[in-house]
C-alpha positions as CSV (number, residue, x, y, z in Angstrom):
1,M,0.0,0.0,0.0
2,A,1.3,3.5,-0.9
3,N,2.6,5.7,1.9
4,K,0.7,8.9,1.2
5,R,1.7,12.4,2.3
6,N,-0.2,15.6,2.0
7,V,0.0,19.3,2.7
8,T,-2.7,22.0,2.3
9,V,-1.6,25.3,0.6
10,Q,-3.7,28.3,1.4
11,M,-3.4,31.7,-0.2
12,K,-2.8,34.5,2.3
13,A,-2.3,37.4,-0.2
14,D,-1.7,37.6,-4.0
15,L,2.0,36.4,-3.7
16,E,1.9,34.8,-0.2
17,Y,0.9,31.3,0.8
18,E,1.1,29.0,3.7
19,A,1.6,25.2,3.5
20,R,0.5,23.1,6.5
21,N,0.8,19.4,7.0
22,P,-1.7,17.2,8.9
23,Q,0.4,17.6,12.1
24,G,-0.1,21.4,11.9
25,N,3.5,22.3,10.9
26,L,3.5,25.5,8.9
27,V,5.7,26.8,6.1
28,K,5.4,30.3,4.7
29,I,5.9,30.8,1.0
30,D,6.1,33.9,-1.1
31,M,6.7,34.9,-4.7
32,Y,8.0,38.4,-4.1
33,D,11.1,39.8,-5.8
34,P,14.3,39.3,-3.7
35,E,14.2,42.8,-2.2
36,H,10.7,42.1,-0.7
37,K,11.0,38.5,0.2
38,H,9.8,37.2,3.6
39,A,9.9,33.5,2.9
40,Q,11.2,30.9,0.5
41,S,9.7,30.5,-3.0
42,P,8.5,27.1,-4.1
43,M,11.7,26.6,-6.1
44,D,13.8,27.6,-3.0
45,M,11.8,25.1,-1.0
46,L,12.5,22.3,-3.6
47,L,16.3,23.0,-3.2
48,S,15.8,23.0,0.6
49,A,13.9,19.7,0.5
50,L,16.6,18.1,-1.6
51,G,19.5,19.3,0.5
52,S,17.8,18.4,3.8
53,C,16.7,15.0,2.5
54,A,20.2,14.1,1.4
55,S,21.7,15.5,4.6
56,V,19.7,13.3,7.0
57,D,21.0,10.0,5.6
58,A,24.6,11.3,5.1
59,V,24.8,12.4,8.7
60,L,23.3,9.2,10.0
61,M,25.7,7.1,7.9
62,M,28.7,9.1,9.2
63,K,27.5,8.6,12.8
64,K,27.0,4.9,12.2
65,K,30.7,4.9,11.1
66,R,31.4,6.5,14.5
67,R,32.8,9.7,13.0
68,E,32.7,12.9,15.0
69,I,30.6,15.6,13.3
70,V,31.6,19.1,14.4
71,D,29.6,20.8,11.7
72,F,27.7,19.8,8.5
73,T,26.2,21.9,5.7
74,V,24.9,21.4,2.3
75,R,24.6,24.1,-0.4
76,A,22.0,23.4,-3.1
77,E,22.3,25.5,-6.3
78,G,19.9,25.1,-9.2
79,V,20.1,26.3,-12.8
80,R,16.6,27.0,-14.2
81,N,15.2,26.6,-17.7
82,D,14.9,30.0,-19.5
83,G,11.4,29.1,-20.7
84,V,8.1,28.3,-19.0
85,P,8.0,26.3,-16.9
86,A,11.3,27.5,-15.4
87,F,12.2,24.0,-14.0
88,F,15.7,23.1,-12.7
89,T,17.7,21.7,-15.5
90,D,20.7,21.1,-13.2
91,I,21.2,21.0,-9.5
92,E,24.5,21.0,-7.7
93,L,24.8,19.9,-4.1
94,T,28.0,20.7,-2.1
95,F,28.3,18.8,1.1
96,V,30.8,20.0,3.7
97,L,31.6,18.0,6.8
98,V,33.8,19.3,9.5
99,S,35.2,16.3,11.3
100,P,38.5,15.4,13.0
101,D,38.4,11.8,12.0
102,A,36.4,11.4,8.7
103,T,38.2,10.8,5.4
104,E,37.4,12.4,2.0
105,E,36.9,8.9,0.5
106,E,34.4,7.6,3.0
107,F,32.4,10.9,3.0
108,A,32.3,10.9,-0.8
109,K,30.8,7.3,-0.7
110,V,28.3,8.3,2.0
111,V,27.2,11.3,-0.1
112,A,26.8,9.2,-3.2
113,L,24.7,6.7,-1.4
114,S,22.6,9.3,0.2
115,V,21.8,11.2,-3.0
116,D,21.7,8.3,-5.4
117,K,20.0,5.6,-3.3
118,Y,18.3,6.9,-0.2
119,C,17.0,10.5,-0.9
120,S,13.3,10.3,-1.8
121,V,13.4,13.9,-3.0
122,A,16.3,13.3,-5.4
123,S,14.5,10.2,-6.8
124,S,11.4,12.4,-7.4
125,L,13.1,14.9,-9.6
126,K,13.9,14.8,-13.3
127,S,16.9,17.1,-12.9
128,N,20.5,16.1,-13.5
129,I,21.7,16.2,-9.9
130,I,25.5,16.5,-9.3
131,Y,27.2,16.7,-5.9
132,K,30.5,17.3,-4.3
133,S,31.7,16.5,-0.8
134,E,34.5,18.0,1.4
135,V,35.8,17.3,4.8
136,K,37.2,20.1,6.9
137,R,39.2,19.8,10.2
138,P,38.0,21.8,13.1
139,E,40.0,25.0,13.7
């Protein structure tokens, strides 16, 4: 049986919306120009969803390997189609792990598994998703 998810999106103003899941969690959305933005746009949220989805498994796998995580970030950058719809043609994810004991090689493998195998958001997209990983030592 399918595992269904849902959100309800409600218009608050011409370019403002709120999305709420059944548990009551709220996300504000707006379509304003950058100088007037108060919230992420739907396309920003797609990048956020992809980055956070891939991060969860990457962090869990590094912890399973008993690696110390001082800090972890992912930068998601998308290139959009010039026409309509302006979908992402390419997305680049840059994973940065700050750890005193992780290696580049093991982190690169974890990132690849996370994005290519475990991330439901990545599997839901048509975009060509590329990714990079980097381990930094704490200062």
